[in-house]
Each structure stands twice: as structure tokens, then as C-alpha cells.
NUBANU-115336 format. One line per 2 residues: number of its first residue (from 1); their letters; for each residue x negated, y, z negated of N, C-alpha, C, CB. Coordinates in pm, whole numbers, plus 32768, in hexadecimal, padded with zeros to 4 digits. Glycine has a CB too. Layout:
! NUBANU-115336
NUM> a> X,Y,Z,X,Y,Z,X,Y,Z,X,Y,Z; ...
END
This chain:
! NUBANU-115336
1> yf> 7FA6,7F8F,8006,7FF4,800D,7FF9,7F8F,806B,7FFB,8050,801B,7F7D; 7FCB,80F1,803A,7F8B,8162,8045,7FA5,819C,7FB7,7FBA,81B7,80BF
3> nf> 7F2B,81DD,7F66,7F19,8236,7EF4,7F71,81CF,7E85,7F5C,82E7,7F11; 7F8E,8154,7EB4,7FB7,8105,7E4F,7F62,8107,7D97,7FA7,807B,7E9E
5> fp> 7FF6,8106,7D4E,7FA7,811E,7CBF,8000,80F0,7C5D,7F7E,81BE,7C9A; 8017,80A4,7C35,8055,8072,7BCA,804C,80A8,7B1E,802A,7FF2,7BD9
7> is> 80D2,8100,7B13,80D3,8120,7A8D,8103,80E7,7A06,80FE,8177,7A92; 811D,8067,7A52,8134,8020,79A3,818A,7F79,7A17,81ED,80BA,78F2
9> es> 81AD,7F16,79B9,81BB,7E98,79FF,8227,7E9E,7A43,81BD,7E28,79B3; 8295,7F11,7A0D,831C,7F16,7A54,8317,7F84,7ABE,8396,7F32,79EB
11> ii> 82B8,7FC6,7AD2,82B8,8053,7B3F,824E,8069,7B85,82C5,80DB,7B00; 824A,808D,7C2F,81D3,80A0,7C66,81F9,8126,7CB1,819D,8023,7CBE
13> ts> 8190,8129,7CEF,8188,81B4,7D1C,8126,817F,7DBD,812A,8231,7C8E; 8159,81CA,7E36,80E9,81BC,7E90,8134,8227,7F09,80C1,8104,7EC1
15> gq> 80DB,8238,7F5B,811F,8269,7FF3,8189,8221,8019,80C0,825E,8071; 8190,8265,8077,81EE,821F,80E9,81E8,81A2,80F5,81D8,8244,816B
17> pt> 8239,8131,80D7,81FE,80B4,80F6,8268,808B,8184,8203,803E,805E; 8235,8016,81B5,8257,7FCD,823F,82D0,7F7A,81FF,81C9,7F61,828D
19> ev> 830F,7F60,8286,8395,7F08,8262,836B,7E59,823B,8408,7F0D,8303; 82F3,7E3E,825E,82C7,7DCC,822A,829A,7DD1,818D,825B,7DA4,8282
21> ql> 8269,7E6C,818A,822E,7E96,80E0,82AD,7E64,8077,8213,7F6B,80C5; 8300,7E9D,80C5,8387,7EA7,8088,83C4,7E2F,8049,83E1,7ED2,80E8
23> rl> 83D3,7DD6,80B4,83DF,7D1E,808F,8375,7CFD,803C,83CD,7CAA,811A; 831D,7D34,803B,82B2,7CEC,7FD6,82C7,7D38,7F27,81F4,7D14,8021
25> vr> 82F6,7D9D,7F42,8313,7DFD,7ED1,83AA,7DAC,7E7E,8336,7EB5,7F20; 8400,7D75,7EE5,847E,7D52,7E98,842E,7CAB,7E82,8538,7D64,7F03
27> da> 83EF,7C59,7EEE,83A3,7BDA,7EA1,837E,7C13,7E23,8315,7B9A,7EED; 8337,7C74,7DDF,82EB,7C70,7D6E,835D,7C82,7D06,8274,7CDC,7D6C
29> gy> 83E3,7CAD,7D1C,842D,7CAD,7CC2,846F,7D26,7C7C,83F5,7C70,7C80; 8436,7D81,7CE9,8465,7E1A,7CEB,84E0,7E21,7D30,83FF,7E7F,7D33
31> qn> 8540,7E76,7CCD,85CD,7E75,7CF6,8610,7F21,7D0F,8623,7E1C,7C70; 859F,7F8C,7D15,85DB,7FF9,7D33,8557,8035,7D81,861E,8048,7CB1
33> vi> 8591,80A3,7DE9,8539,8107,7E15,8553,81A1,7DE6,853C,80FD,7EA6; 84FA,81ED,7DCD,851A,825B,7DF4,84B7,82BA,7E4E,853D,828D,7D8A
35> nl> 84DB,82BA,7ED2,84B2,8333,7F2C,84B6,83A9,7F0F,84EB,833D,7F8F; 8422,83DA,7F01,8421,8476,7EDB,83E4,84A8,7F25,83F2,84A5,7E67
37> ap> 83D6,8463,7FD7,839F,84AD,8042,8403,84F8,809C,8353,8452,8092; 83FC,8560,80D6,8481,8570,815A,846F,8528,81BA,8496,85F9,81A7
39> he> 84F4,8501,81F8,84F5,84BF,826D,8489,84BA,82EF,855E,84E8,8293; 8442,8547,82F8,8411,8554,8364,837C,8546,82FF,8445,85DE,83C8
41> ae> 8347,851F,82B1,82EB,851C,828A,829B,84B5,82DF,82FA,8513,8210; 8207,84A3,82E6,81AE,844E,834A,81E5,83A6,8326,80E9,846C,8324
43> na> 81E9,836C,8376,81F7,82D8,8367,8280,82DB,8326,817E,8288,830B; 82DA,8314,831A,8384,82FE,82F1,83A3,8274,831E,83FB,8370,8346
45> lv> 83E4,823E,82F6,844B,81B8,831F,84C2,8208,8364,848F,814E,8283; 84D9,81C7,83DC,8555,81FF,842C,85D4,81FB,83C6,8576,819B,84BD
47> de> 85E1,8180,8392,8659,816A,8339,8617,811F,82D8,86DB,8120,8377; 85E6,8174,8261,85BC,811A,81E2,861B,8119,8175,8538,8149,81A3
49> ag> 8696,815E,817B,86F7,8140,8130,8732,809F,8163,875D,81BD,813A; 8764,80A8,81D1,876C,802F,821D,873F,7FB0,822B,875B,8044,8267
51> tl> 86B8,7FAE,8229,8656,7F52,8203,865A,7F10,8188,85EA,7F88,8208; 8658,7F7B,8112,866A,7F51,8092,86CB,7F1B,8089,8665,7F9E,803C
53> as> 875C,7F55,80CF,87CE,7F15,8076,8812,7E73,80A6,8850,7F8B,807B; 87B9,7E80,8120,879F,7DD5,8177,8778,7D74,8127,8725,7DC8,81EB
55> lg> 86FA,7DDB,80D0,8697,7D8D,805B,86DF,7D58,7FDE,8623,7DF4,801D; 8750,7D89,7FBC,87A3,7D84,7F3B,876E,7DE7,7ECD,87A1,7CEE,7EFF
57> ve> 8703,7E85,7EEC,868F,7EB7,7EA6,870D,7F3D,7EA2,85D4,7EC1,7F00; 8726,7F82,7E32,8761,7FF0,7E19,86DB,8079,7E60,8789,7FEA,7D5E
59> yt> 8738,80D9,7E9E,86D4,812F,7ECC,8711,81D6,7EB3,86B4,8103,7F73; 86B4,821B,7E68,86DC,82C4,7E64,8671,8302,7ED5,86BC,831A,7DAC
61> hi> 86BD,8362,7EF2,8647,83A9,7F4E,865B,8457,7EFD,8678,83A1,802E; 8605,8470,7EF3,85F6,84F6,7E97,859D,853D,7EF2,85B1,84E4,7DF3
63> pv> 85A0,85B1,7F62,8546,85A6,7FAD,851A,862E,7F8C,8565,857C,8034; 847D,8636,7F63,8425,8694,7F31,83C9,86E2,7F89,83DF,8657,7EDB
65> df> 83BB,8761,7FA4,8372,879A,7FC5,82EB,879E,7F71,83AF,87F6,7FD9; 8299,8748,7F9F,8228,8746,7F33,81C7,87B1,7F2D,81D8,86D1,7F41
67> ar> 81D2,8836,7F7D,819D,8890,7F6A,81EB,8902,7F21,816F,88A5,7FD3; 8246,88E4,7EE0,8291,8931,7EA3,8329,88DF,7E73,829C,89A8,7F03
69> pt> 82E6,8884,7E18,8318,8837,7DAA,839B,88B5,7D51,8275,8800,7D3C; 83F0,8873,7D30,8452,88D8,7CD9,845C,888A,7C76,84E7,8907,7D10
71> ee> 84CC,88FF,7C0E,84E1,8899,7B6D,8577,8847,7B9E,8506,891F,7AA7; 85A1,8878,7C2D,8630,880A,7C4D,8612,879B,7C69,868E,8824,7CC0
73> df> 8588,879E,7CCC,8567,872A,7CE5,852C,86AB,7C7C,851A,8749,7D3C; 84E7,86FB,7C1F,84DA,86B7,7BA3,8550,8687,7B48,8491,8707,7B5B
75> gr> 859C,86CA,7B51,8629,86AB,7B22,8670,865C,7B54,8671,8701,7B20; 867D,863E,7BD2,86B4,85C9,7C1B,8688,854D,7BEE,8698,85CF,7CA4
77> lc> 85DF,8556,7C15,859A,84E5,7BC8,85B8,84B8,7B68,8539,84F2,7BAB; 85B6,84FE,7AE7,85E7,84EC,7A76,8666,8481,7A6E,8605,856D,7A4C
79> ea> 86CF,84DE,7AB1,8736,8490,7AAE,873E,841C,7B08,8798,84D8,7ABC; 86DE,83D8,7B6F,86FC,837F,7BBA,869F,831E,7B44,86D7,8395,7C67
81> me> 8644,8341,7B14,8614,82F6,7A9C,8656,82B4,7A33,85D6,833A,7A61; 8692,82FC,7A26,8703,82FA,79A7,877B,8287,79E2,8758,83B8,7989
83> ri> 87A1,8293,7A37,8815,825E,7A85,87D1,81A7,7A9D,8830,82D2,7B34; 8742,819C,7AB3,8706,8140,7AAC,8721,80BE,7A23,8690,8183,7AB6
85> gd> 8703,8117,79BB,870F,80FD,7938,86C7,8121,78E5,8715,809E,7922; 86CF,813D,784A,86AE,817C,77FD,8626,8120,77C9,8720,819E,77AB
87> al> 8613,80A7,7804,8585,807C,77D9,84FD,80A7,7830,8589,7FE2,77D6; 854B,80CD,78BD,84D3,813B,78ED,84B4,81A9,78D3,84CE,8159,7950
89> ss> 8531,81FF,788F,84F2,8284,786F,84DF,82AD,77F6,852F,82E1,789E; 84FE,822E,778B,84E6,826E,7705,849D,81F7,76ED,8567,829D,769B
91> gp> 847E,8182,770F,843F,80F6,76CB,83CC,80F6,768A,8424,8090,7725; 8383,808F,7689,82E3,809C,7686,828F,8090,7704,82AD,8033,762D
93> dg> 82DD,8066,775A,82B0,806B,77DA,82F0,80D7,7869,82C2,7FDE,77F3; 8339,8152,780B,8363,81A7,783D,831B,8206,788C,8396,81CD,77F4
95> lp> 8351,8259,7901,831B,82D3,7920,833D,8343,7927,82F9,82D4,7969; 82D6,83A1,78E8,8333,842A,78E2,8308,8447,7967,8313,84AF,7865
97> ca> 837E,84B1,7975,83AF,84DC,79FC,8344,850F,7A6A,8411,854C,79E4; 82EE,856E,7A1B,8291,85C3,7A5D,8226,8590,7AD0,8249,85FA,79F4
99> pp> 81D3,8519,7A98,8174,84F4,7AE0,818D,8516,7B9A,8168,845D,7AB2; 820A,84AF,7BC0,8219,84A7,7C82,821F,8553,7C92,82E1,8441,7CD9
101> ll> 8245,85B0,7C57,8252,862C,7C7B,81B5,866E,7C5E,82D1,866F,7C29; 818F,8640,7C18,80EA,8694,7BF7,8072,8652,7C09,80D0,86BD,7B60
103> tp> 8078,85FF,7C74,8004,85AC,7C8C,7FB8,85E2,7CDB,801A,8534,7CB9; 7F27,861E,7CC1,7EE7,8630,7D43,7EE8,8620,7DDE,7EA7,8608,7D34
105> rp> 7F17,8594,7DE0,7F1D,8575,7E6C,7FB8,8555,7E9F,7EBB,84F8,7E85; 8000,8541,7EC1,80AA,854C,7ED8,80B6,84E2,7ED9,80F4,858B,7F4E
107> vs> 812B,8467,7E8D,8140,83F1,7EA2,81E7,83EC,7EDE,811B,83A5,7E1C; 8206,8370,7F3D,827A,836D,7F65,830C,8355,7F09,8266,8317,7FBC
109> gl> 82CB,8308,7E76,834E,82F7,7E3A,8323,828B,7DE0,83CB,82D4,7E9F; 836E,8267,7D8A,8372,820A,7D1B,83A9,8188,7D5E,83CF,8240,7C9E
111> vt> 837F,8125,7D0B,83B9,80B1,7D22,83C3,8056,7C9C,836F,8073,7D8F; 842E,8033,7C6D,843F,7FF8,7C07,8468,7F71,7BCB,846C,8031,7BED
113> rd> 844C,7F1B,7B84,8465,7E89,7B6E,8496,7EA9,7AEF,83E9,7E19,7B78; 8535,7E70,7B09,8582,7E6A,7A5B,8558,7DE4,7A16,864A,7E67,7A5C
END
């Protein structure tokens, strides 16, 4: 994966994965994808939502302008993480919402395993 980084045992982050890599992510037990990249981002998949739906993976798209992330972007990410589950947002493996928007290199999204 491009810029792959495991945040915890249940959360990984990376650049834009390919369709094959999305299948591998699903096969590894990850059940949710939060895509932070705009549709027009380099290497964006034509129908990432459809690909993930066919794999049985929940998809949330929050297009972020990485040059100018906003508090609204941050809030939408926090809401998405809370929707996925309290264990991901506040448990021992929880992720503070800031890293995806504040990393020195942009990431496309987060992938979580319940």
C-alpha cells in the first residue's frame, strides 16, 4: 500500500489502495473504509464506493482539501469514527481524530477492523 501505516491492531491508514488491495484489506478482516481524498485525487478509483459495497465493506467519503483542511472536515471524520464504534474512538486502541488531517504527508483514508 502507498504510505501504509498501522495506527493500531484495528486501524490502518494509507494512500489510495487499488481494487486488489481493497480485497486484501477486506480479507484481513477490515470492515470500514473512510476515504478522505477528493474524487479527483491522483489514482482515485472510478467507483470505490461500489467496489467496497460489493465486498461488504462500509464506505464513508469525506473529501478533504489537504492544502486547507477545515474544522468541518475534522468534525465529519470524528462523526464517522463514532459511527463505527466507541471502541475505535475512545478505547485503548482508539484513534484521536486529528492525525489524518495533520500528518505531514496526506493520507487517503482510514480502514478499520471491528
